[in-house]
C-alpha positions as CSV (number, residue, x, y, z in Angstrom):
1,M,106.3,58.3,66.5
2,L,108.1,61.2,68.1
3,Q,109.3,60.6,71.7
4,G,107.4,62.2,74.5
5,Y,104.0,61.7,72.9
6,K,101.6,58.8,73.1
7,G,100.3,59.4,69.7
8,K,96.6,59.0,70.6
9,L,93.6,60.6,72.3
10,L,91.0,58.9,74.3
11,H,87.4,59.7,73.0
12,I,84.7,59.1,75.6
13,D,81.0,59.3,74.6
14,L,78.9,59.9,77.7
15,S,75.6,59.4,75.9
16,Q,76.5,55.9,74.7
17,Q,78.9,55.1,77.5
18,T,81.6,54.0,75.0
19,H,85.2,54.9,74.4
20,K,87.8,54.5,71.8
21,T,91.3,55.8,70.9
22,I,91.9,58.4,68.2
23,P,95.3,58.4,66.6
24,I,97.2,61.7,66.0
25,S,99.5,61.8,63.1
26,E,103.1,62.9,63.4
27,E,102.4,65.6,60.8
28,I,99.8,67.2,63.1
29,L,101.9,66.9,66.2
30,T,104.9,68.5,64.4
31,K,102.8,71.4,63.2
32,Y,100.6,72.0,66.3
33,I,102.9,70.5,69.0
34,G,100.3,70.1,71.8
35,G,98.4,72.0,74.4
36,R,97.0,75.2,72.9
37,G,98.2,74.4,69.4
38,L,96.7,71.0,69.3
39,G,93.5,72.3,71.0
40,A,93.1,74.8,68.2
41,K,93.4,72.2,65.5
42,L,90.9,69.9,67.3
43,Y,88.4,72.7,67.9
44,W,88.5,73.7,64.2
45,D,88.0,70.2,63.0
46,L,85.6,68.8,65.6
47,I,83.3,71.6,66.9
48,P,80.9,73.1,64.3
49,S,80.0,76.8,64.5
50,E,76.4,76.1,65.3
51,T,77.1,74.1,68.4
52,D,75.5,75.3,71.6
53,P,78.2,75.4,74.4
54,L,75.8,73.6,76.7
55,A,74.5,71.0,74.3
56,P,75.7,67.4,74.3
57,E,77.4,68.1,70.9
58,N,79.9,70.4,72.5
59,I,83.3,68.8,73.1
60,F,85.2,69.0,76.3
61,M,88.9,68.4,75.8
62,V,91.6,67.8,78.4
63,L,95.0,68.1,76.7
64,T,98.6,67.6,77.6
65,G,101.9,68.7,75.9
66,P,105.0,66.9,74.7
67,L,106.9,67.8,77.9
68,G,104.1,66.5,80.2
69,G,105.1,63.6,82.5
70,T,108.8,64.5,82.3
71,M,110.7,66.7,84.8
72,A,110.9,69.7,82.5
73,P,110.1,72.8,84.6
74,G,106.5,73.7,85.0
75,S,105.3,70.7,82.9
76,G,102.6,69.6,85.3
77,K,100.0,71.7,83.5
78,H,96.9,70.6,81.7
79,L,94.7,72.4,79.3
80,I,90.9,72.4,78.9
81,V,89.5,73.5,75.5
82,T,85.8,73.8,74.7
83,K,83.2,76.2,73.5
84,S,82.7,78.9,76.0
85,P,79.5,79.4,77.9
86,A,80.6,82.9,78.7
87,S,81.4,84.1,75.2
88,G,80.0,81.4,72.8
89,G,83.4,81.2,71.2
90,W,86.9,79.7,71.8
91,L,87.8,78.8,75.4
92,E,91.1,77.6,76.8
93,S,91.7,77.3,80.5
94,Y,94.8,76.0,82.2
95,S,95.5,74.4,85.6
96,S,98.0,72.1,87.2
97,G,98.2,68.9,89.2
98,R,98.6,65.3,88.4
99,M,96.2,65.1,85.5
100,T,98.8,65.6,82.7
101,P,101.3,63.0,84.0
102,E,98.6,60.5,84.8
103,L,97.1,60.8,81.4
104,K,100.5,60.3,79.8
105,F,101.3,57.4,82.1
106,A,97.9,55.9,81.1
107,G,98.9,56.2,77.4
108,Y,97.1,59.3,76.1
109,D,97.9,62.8,74.9
110,G,94.5,63.9,75.9
111,L,90.8,63.3,76.4
112,I,87.9,64.1,74.0
113,I,84.6,64.0,75.9
114,T,81.3,64.2,74.0
115,G,77.6,63.6,74.7
116,K,75.7,63.9,77.9
117,A,75.2,61.3,80.7
118,K,71.6,60.5,81.6
119,S,72.2,61.3,85.2
120,P,75.0,62.6,87.4
121,S,78.0,60.5,86.5
122,S,81.8,60.2,86.8
123,L,84.7,58.7,84.8
124,I,87.4,56.5,86.2
125,I,90.3,55.8,83.7
126,K,93.1,53.4,84.5
127,D,95.3,52.8,81.5
128,D,93.0,51.3,78.8
129,N,90.1,50.7,81.2
130,V,87.3,53.2,81.4
131,E,84.4,53.0,84.0
132,F,81.2,55.0,84.0
133,L,80.0,55.4,87.5
134,D,77.0,57.0,89.2
135,A,77.7,60.2,91.0
136,T,74.3,61.1,92.3
137,H,75.5,60.9,95.9
138,L,78.1,63.6,95.1
139,W,75.8,66.0,93.1
140,G,75.4,69.2,95.1
141,K,78.6,68.5,97.1
142,G,81.6,70.9,96.9
143,S,84.8,70.2,95.0
144,F,86.8,69.5,98.2
145,E,84.4,66.7,99.4
146,T,84.3,65.3,95.9
147,E,88.0,65.1,95.4
148,T,88.5,63.7,98.9
149,Y,86.0,60.9,98.0
150,V,87.8,60.2,94.8
151,R,91.2,59.9,96.4
152,K,89.9,57.7,99.1
153,N,87.9,55.4,96.9
154,F,90.0,55.3,93.7
155,H,93.7,56.3,94.3
156,P,95.3,58.9,96.5
157,E,97.7,60.1,93.8
158,C,95.4,60.1,90.8
159,G,94.8,63.0,88.4
160,C,91.4,64.4,89.2
161,L,89.1,67.0,87.7
162,S,85.9,68.0,89.5
163,I,83.1,70.6,89.6
164,G,81.2,72.1,92.4
165,P,77.6,73.4,92.6
166,A,78.4,76.3,90.3
167,G,79.2,73.9,87.5
168,E,76.2,71.8,88.2
169,N,74.1,74.9,88.0
170,I,75.6,75.9,84.6
171,I,77.1,79.2,85.8
172,P,79.1,80.9,83.0
173,F,82.1,81.4,85.3
174,A,82.1,78.0,86.9
175,C,85.6,76.4,87.0
176,V,87.1,72.9,87.0
177,G,89.1,72.0,90.1
178,S,92.2,69.8,90.3
179,D,94.5,69.0,93.3
180,F,91.9,70.7,95.6
181,F,93.0,74.3,95.2
182,R,94.1,74.4,91.6
183,K,91.5,75.7,89.1
184,A,90.9,76.0,85.4
185,G,89.1,79.1,86.3
186,R,88.2,81.3,83.4
187,G,85.4,81.1,80.8
188,G,83.0,78.6,82.3
189,A,84.5,75.2,81.6
190,G,82.9,73.9,84.7
191,A,79.5,74.7,83.3
192,V,80.3,72.5,80.2
193,L,81.0,69.6,82.5
194,G,77.8,70.4,84.5
195,S,75.8,70.4,81.2
196,K,77.1,66.9,80.5
197,N,76.2,65.7,84.0
198,L,79.8,64.9,84.7
199,K,80.9,65.4,88.3
200,Y,84.5,64.3,88.1
201,I,87.1,62.6,86.0
202,A,89.9,60.5,87.7
203,V,92.9,59.1,85.9
204,K,95.7,56.8,87.0
205,G,98.3,55.4,84.7
206,T,101.0,52.7,85.2
207,G,103.2,53.4,82.2
208,G,105.9,55.9,81.6
209,I,107.3,58.5,79.2
210,N,110.0,57.9,76.5
211,C,112.5,60.7,76.3
212,A,114.9,61.0,73.3
213,D,117.8,62.4,75.3
214,M,117.4,61.9,79.0
215,E,120.9,63.1,79.9
216,G,120.3,66.3,77.8
217,L,117.0,66.9,79.6
218,Y,118.7,66.7,83.0
219,Q,121.5,69.0,81.9
220,L,118.9,71.6,80.9
221,I,117.0,71.2,84.2
222,F,120.1,71.6,86.3
223,K,121.2,74.6,84.3
224,H,117.9,76.5,84.7
225,Q,117.2,75.4,88.2
226,K,120.1,77.6,89.3
227,R,118.1,80.7,88.2
228,C,115.4,80.0,90.8
229,K,117.3,81.2,93.8
230,H,114.4,83.1,95.5
231,K,110.8,82.2,96.1
232,I,108.5,84.4,94.1
233,I,104.8,84.6,95.0
234,T,102.0,86.4,93.1
235,P,100.9,88.5,96.1
236,M,104.1,90.5,95.5
237,T,102.3,92.0,92.5
238,L,99.8,93.9,94.6
239,S,102.2,96.6,95.8
240,I,103.5,97.0,92.3
241,T,100.0,97.5,90.7
242,N,98.9,99.7,93.6
243,T,101.9,102.0,93.2
244,A,101.3,102.1,89.4
245,G,97.6,103.0,89.9
246,M,96.7,99.7,88.2
247,L,95.0,97.9,91.1
248,P,91.3,97.6,90.4
249,T,89.5,99.3,93.3
250,R,85.8,99.9,93.8
251,N,84.7,98.3,90.6
252,F,87.5,99.8,88.5
253,S,86.6,103.3,89.5
254,K,90.0,103.8,91.2
255,G,93.5,102.4,90.7
256,Q,94.8,102.5,94.2
257,F,93.7,101.0,97.5
258,K,95.9,102.4,100.2
259,K,94.3,100.2,102.9
260,A,95.7,97.1,101.1
261,I,99.3,97.8,102.0
262,G,100.3,95.7,105.0
263,K,96.8,94.1,105.2
264,I,96.2,92.1,102.1
265,D,99.6,92.3,100.3
266,R,102.7,90.1,100.1
267,D,103.7,90.7,103.7
268,A,100.2,89.9,105.0
269,V,100.1,86.6,103.0
270,I,103.6,85.6,104.2
271,D,102.5,86.2,107.7
272,A,99.6,83.9,107.3
273,T,101.7,81.2,105.5
274,V,102.2,77.9,107.3
275,R,104.1,76.0,104.5
276,D,105.0,76.2,100.8
277,R,103.8,73.9,98.0
278,A,105.1,73.1,94.5
279,C,103.3,71.7,91.5
280,Y,104.3,68.4,89.9
281,A,107.6,68.6,88.1
282,C,108.4,72.2,89.2
283,F,111.1,73.5,91.5
284,A,109.7,77.0,91.7
285,G,107.4,76.2,94.7
286,C,105.4,79.4,94.3
287,A,102.3,78.3,96.1
288,S,101.6,79.1,99.8
289,I,99.4,77.3,102.2
290,T,97.9,79.9,104.6
291,Q,95.8,79.8,107.7
292,V,93.7,82.3,109.5
293,K,95.1,82.7,113.0
294,E,92.3,84.5,114.8
295,G,88.8,86.0,114.4
296,I,85.5,84.6,113.0
297,F,87.3,82.6,110.3
298,K,90.0,81.2,112.7
299,G,91.5,77.9,111.5
300,L,90.5,78.3,107.9
301,T,93.3,76.8,105.7
302,I,93.6,77.4,102.0
303,E,96.2,77.4,99.2
304,G,96.6,81.1,98.3
305,P,95.2,83.6,98.0
306,E,97.0,84.6,94.8
307,Y,97.3,88.2,93.5
308,E,94.2,88.0,91.3
309,T,92.0,87.0,94.3
310,L,93.5,89.5,96.6
311,A,92.7,92.2,94.0
312,M,89.3,91.2,92.8
313,Q,87.9,89.8,96.1
314,G,89.8,92.5,98.1
315,A,90.6,95.9,96.6
316,N,87.9,95.8,93.9
317,L,85.4,95.3,96.7
318,E,87.3,97.6,99.1
319,I,87.9,94.8,101.5
320,D,91.1,95.1,103.5
321,Y,90.6,92.1,105.9
322,L,92.7,89.2,104.7
323,P,90.8,86.4,106.5
324,A,87.6,87.5,104.7
325,I,89.4,87.3,101.3
326,M,90.7,83.8,102.3
327,K,87.1,82.8,103.2
328,A,85.9,84.1,99.8
329,N,88.8,82.2,98.1
330,Y,87.8,79.0,100.0
331,L,84.1,79.3,99.0
332,C,84.9,80.0,95.3
333,D,87.3,77.0,95.2
334,D,84.8,74.6,96.9
335,L,81.7,75.9,95.1
336,G,83.6,75.8,91.8
337,M,83.7,79.5,90.8
338,D,86.3,81.7,89.2
339,T,87.4,84.2,91.9
340,I,88.2,86.8,89.3
341,S,84.8,86.9,87.6
342,A,83.0,86.5,91.0
343,G,84.8,89.6,92.3
344,V,83.9,91.6,89.2
345,V,80.3,90.5,89.4
346,I,80.0,91.5,93.1
347,G,81.8,94.8,92.5
348,F,79.4,95.6,89.7
349,A,76.4,94.7,91.9
350,M,77.8,96.9,94.8
351,E,78.2,99.9,92.5
352,C,74.6,99.3,91.2
353,Y,73.4,99.1,94.9
354,E,75.2,102.3,95.9
355,R,73.9,104.1,92.8
356,G,70.3,103.1,93.8
357,I,69.9,100.9,90.7
358,L,69.6,97.9,93.0
359,T,67.7,98.1,96.3
360,K,67.8,96.1,99.5
361,E,64.5,94.5,98.3
362,D,66.2,93.4,95.1
363,T,69.2,91.9,96.9
364,G,67.0,89.9,99.4
365,G,68.1,92.0,102.3
366,L,71.8,92.0,101.5
367,E,73.5,95.4,102.2
368,L,75.8,95.4,99.2
369,K,78.0,98.3,100.2
370,F,81.7,98.2,99.3
371,G,83.7,96.8,102.2
372,N,80.9,94.6,103.5
373,Y,82.7,91.3,103.5
374,M,80.0,89.3,105.3
375,A,77.6,90.2,102.5
376,V,80.2,88.9,100.0
377,V,80.5,85.6,101.9
378,E,76.7,85.1,101.8
379,L,76.3,86.2,98.2
380,L,78.9,83.7,96.9
381,E,76.9,80.8,98.2
382,L,73.7,82.3,96.6
383,I,75.5,82.7,93.3
384,A,76.8,79.2,93.1
385,R,73.4,77.7,93.9
386,K,71.4,80.3,91.9
387,K,69.3,81.3,94.9
388,G,67.6,84.6,95.4
389,F,69.6,87.6,94.2
390,G,72.4,85.2,93.5
391,A,70.5,84.0,90.4
392,L,70.9,87.4,88.8
393,C,74.6,87.6,89.7
394,A,75.1,84.1,88.3
395,K,74.5,85.4,84.8
396,G,77.8,87.4,84.8
397,V,78.2,91.2,84.3
398,K,77.4,91.3,80.6
399,E,73.9,89.8,81.0
400,M,73.3,91.6,84.3
401,A,73.9,95.0,82.6
402,R,71.5,94.1,79.8
403,L,68.8,93.2,82.3
404,L,69.4,96.1,84.7
405,E,69.7,98.8,81.9
406,H,70.2,102.4,83.3
407,N,73.4,102.5,81.2
408,T,75.0,100.0,83.5
409,E,76.9,98.5,80.5
410,E,79.2,101.5,80.8
411,F,80.7,100.1,84.0
412,A,80.1,96.4,83.4
413,I,83.8,95.5,83.1
414,H,84.2,92.7,80.6
415,C,85.1,91.8,77.0
416,K,83.2,89.1,75.1
417,G,81.4,88.2,78.3
418,L,84.6,87.5,80.3
419,E,85.2,89.8,83.2
420,F,88.4,91.7,83.5
421,P,91.4,90.4,85.5
422,A,93.2,92.5,88.1
423,Y,95.1,95.0,85.9
424,D,93.4,98.3,85.0
425,P,94.4,99.1,81.4
426,R,94.3,102.9,82.1
427,A,97.6,102.5,84.0
428,G,99.2,100.6,81.1
429,W,97.7,101.0,77.7
430,G,99.1,97.8,76.3
431,S,96.6,95.8,78.2
432,T,93.8,97.4,76.1
433,I,95.1,95.3,73.2
434,T,95.5,92.1,75.3
435,Y,92.0,92.3,76.8
436,S,90.3,93.2,73.5
437,V,91.9,90.8,71.1
438,T,92.4,87.7,73.3
439,P,90.1,85.1,71.9
440,R,88.5,84.0,75.1
441,G,87.8,87.5,76.3
442,A,89.5,89.8,78.8
443,C,92.6,87.9,79.8
444,H,96.0,88.6,81.3
445,R,97.5,85.1,80.8
446,R,98.0,85.3,77.0
447,A,100.3,88.4,77.5
448,W,101.3,90.5,80.4
449,P,102.1,94.0,79.2
450,P,102.8,95.3,82.8
451,A,106.0,93.4,82.5
452,V,107.3,96.0,80.1
453,E,105.1,99.0,80.9
454,I,105.4,98.9,84.7
455,V,108.3,96.6,85.6
456,S,110.7,97.5,82.7
457,G,110.0,101.2,82.3
458,V,108.3,101.4,78.9
459,N,106.0,104.5,78.9
460,P,102.6,103.1,79.8
461,F,100.7,106.1,78.4
462,I,101.7,106.0,74.8
463,I,100.4,104.0,71.9
464,E,103.5,103.7,69.8
465,G,105.0,100.3,69.5
466,K,102.5,98.7,71.9
467,A,100.9,96.4,69.3
468,E,104.2,94.8,68.4
469,R,105.2,94.4,72.0
470,V,101.9,92.7,72.8
471,R,102.3,90.4,69.8
472,A,105.8,89.4,71.0
473,L,104.5,88.7,74.5
474,M,101.6,86.7,73.2
475,T,104.1,84.7,71.0
476,D,106.2,83.8,74.1
477,R,103.1,82.7,76.0
478,C,101.7,80.7,73.1
479,I,104.9,78.7,72.8
480,M,104.7,77.8,76.5
481,H,101.0,77.0,76.3
482,S,101.5,74.7,73.4
483,L,104.4,72.9,75.1
484,L,102.1,73.1,78.0
485,V,104.4,74.4,80.6
486,C,103.7,77.0,83.3
487,D,104.6,80.5,82.3
488,M,105.4,81.5,85.9
489,P,108.7,79.5,86.2
490,G,109.4,80.0,82.5
491,T,109.2,83.8,82.8
492,R,111.1,83.7,86.1
493,M,114.0,81.7,84.7
494,R,114.0,84.0,81.6
495,L,113.7,81.1,79.2
496,T,113.8,82.1,75.5
497,A,112.2,80.4,72.5
498,N,115.6,78.8,71.9
499,D,115.6,77.4,75.4
500,W,112.1,75.9,75.0
501,A,113.2,74.5,71.6
502,N,116.0,72.7,73.3
503,Y,113.6,71.1,75.9
504,L,111.3,70.0,73.1
505,N,114.2,68.5,71.1
506,V,115.7,66.5,73.9
507,V,112.3,65.1,74.8
508,T,110.9,64.4,71.3
509,G,114.0,63.9,69.3
510,S,113.0,66.7,66.9
511,N,115.1,69.6,65.6
512,Y,113.1,72.7,66.3
513,S,114.7,76.2,66.5
514,G,113.4,79.1,68.5
515,N,112.2,80.7,65.2
516,D,110.3,77.5,64.4
517,L,108.4,77.8,67.7
518,K,107.7,81.5,67.0
519,N,106.3,80.6,63.6
520,H,104.2,77.9,65.3
521,A,102.7,80.6,67.6
522,E,101.8,82.7,64.5
523,I,100.0,79.7,63.0
524,V,98.1,79.0,66.2
525,E,97.0,82.6,66.9
526,T,95.7,82.9,63.3
527,L,93.8,79.6,63.5
528,I,92.1,80.6,66.8
529,R,91.2,83.9,65.2
530,R,89.6,82.0,62.4
531,I,87.7,79.9,64.9
532,N,86.1,82.9,66.5
533,I,85.3,84.5,63.1
534,R,83.6,81.2,62.2
535,E,81.7,81.5,65.5
536,G,80.4,84.9,64.4
537,F,82.8,87.2,66.1
538,N,84.5,90.2,64.3
539,Y,86.3,93.4,65.2
540,K,83.2,94.9,66.7
541,D,83.5,92.3,69.5
542,D,87.1,93.4,70.3
543,I,85.9,96.3,72.4
544,L,86.2,97.6,76.0
545,P,83.8,99.3,78.3
546,K,83.2,103.0,78.2
547,R,84.7,103.4,81.8
548,I,88.0,102.1,80.6
549,L,88.3,104.0,77.3
550,E,86.6,107.3,78.2
551,E,87.1,107.9,81.9
552,S,90.3,108.7,83.7
553,L,91.4,107.2,87.1
554,P,91.4,109.7,90.0
555,D,94.7,108.6,91.6
556,G,98.2,107.4,91.0
557,P,100.3,107.9,87.9
558,P,97.4,107.5,85.4
559,A,95.3,110.2,87.2
560,G,93.6,112.5,84.6
561,K,94.9,110.4,81.6
562,I,92.2,109.1,79.2
563,I,93.0,106.4,76.7
564,G,90.3,107.5,74.2
565,N,88.6,105.5,71.6
566,D,90.8,106.7,68.8
567,N,94.0,105.7,70.5
568,F,92.5,102.3,71.3
569,L,91.4,101.7,67.7
570,K,94.9,102.6,66.4
571,M,96.6,100.1,68.7
572,R,94.1,97.4,67.9
573,T,94.4,97.9,64.1
574,E,98.2,97.9,64.4
575,Y,98.0,94.6,66.2
576,Y,95.8,93.1,63.5
577,L,98.2,94.2,60.8
578,C,101.3,92.9,62.5
579,R,99.6,89.5,62.6
580,G,99.1,89.5,58.9
581,W,95.4,90.1,59.2
582,D,93.5,93.0,57.6
583,S,92.5,96.2,59.3
584,E,89.3,94.5,60.6
585,G,91.1,91.5,62.0
586,M,90.3,89.1,59.2
587,P,93.2,86.8,58.3
588,T,94.1,87.4,54.7
589,Q,94.0,84.7,52.1
590,E,97.7,85.1,51.7
591,I,98.3,84.2,55.4
592,I,95.8,81.3,55.2
593,D,97.7,79.9,52.2
594,K,101.0,80.5,53.9
595,Y,100.0,78.4,56.9
596,E,98.6,75.6,54.7
597,F,95.4,75.3,56.8
598,N,93.4,73.9,53.8
599,T,95.9,71.2,52.9
600,E,96.7,69.6,56.2
601,P,95.0,66.3,57.5
602,I,91.6,66.6,59.2
603,M,91.1,65.1,62.7
604,R,87.9,63.0,63.0
605,I,86.2,61.1,65.8
């Protein structure tokens, strides 16, 4: 067996309260590596297309990578793979904490969870011992209280995943928490756990990790650590996107929020910071612990807020009061909701309210005007518990628009049911490709075109060459997400595919090249495309809202510029073709044969 791996998964059947180990062949590990790659292979083999995301038959996977449990930079990430309640297709969601190292120390490369518990339950895993415990006393409690209970009653340094009321109530943007403020936020993985009556998973291992060349690993770490000379925090992004006219404001009707500067940007977050925090096995230390110093939220302490939350719970709602955004951040984390989707949902509701499509009677008395942060704080609680007007918002913008009609789908900002993140594509046209073709829906983590269009000076308002650039960016991210390392320090240290191949080789004893990893990424992207096609998706689902394609922004560099449907379709088709798919996004038989999908071993449970 390759070093770095444990060579097996732990399968837990909640319905039968049984567990067993599932071996992973070296052939599969060599081809799919881990993380996103292994998740794609497991999804294809184990989740039939007719599976309901909320049915007991859906599978909830927690996966690691070959570098997990070592000191490789950013290797404290874990990956959740399941069928998405938001889209009905492929879902991957990442977070960090102690889950990956503890799983590896316990002897597993991942968890495969099937079935449904008869009542609220939890899982305790210590090495090869699995306990099924009653969690009725925690049902309805927030993630923070749940994790505090676990660390007090099981182990203070365990790996822990938990859900809040949003997950229990099967909200399609419910997240899974870890290490209190870390969240696998996008796509509704928390709803899958809720549908299985599983409140938390706690893991503690007593083993270790075998590394093929420990000295070589240390040499790589020391070499690359020197590149992390300055602390970089995500709130720095806000001033960049605001200047570029890319900052979602007033439900994506504007691209700049001038009131944000000095109030909810990097400087404001630094002023509120009381200490820094780093993830397991990472020297970047990019997290900030902040505290409200005065006002009605005085004393509130959180980790963050990160850029996405500042944008979607701030600028997108025209809120320039940082303590209110911190309160919203705290509520979302404790209730177990994605701050991005929640911000888009509320922004959509506010626009409907100000247009007269929703009335005060509809909202249960809430005055949903942009800037009203107290209404936001109240509404977040209602959404998580599906009470009053919150029950409508809990459906997400795609379903809200269908129910409200009045052409609201034109400004319901989502793709495949997943709400947009905090970069308006009209200020950088490459993101139209990323948002439309990313398998889980509108997503900025599979590629970040602003890196080249805004930061590096590539013309953001042309279509030429954008498809190939996005493909290259996605390839880089796919490599990191299969090794399962954080793309923040990886990007910051300017690590190449060759660098990551070196890390993989010194840990596993393999002989990968950078080109081997790039080819791996092509295989994985094509397999996940095939997964969504099998789920019923096609090119008609790779679309964006009318507001994004046919309306211009009123301010900043993109003012007056319209992407247009024709330009969008050209970029999308070019992306398909450069992947080796046909003009409608179907992988060709030639590419399927090239990647040998039909001749490889099949995983079974």
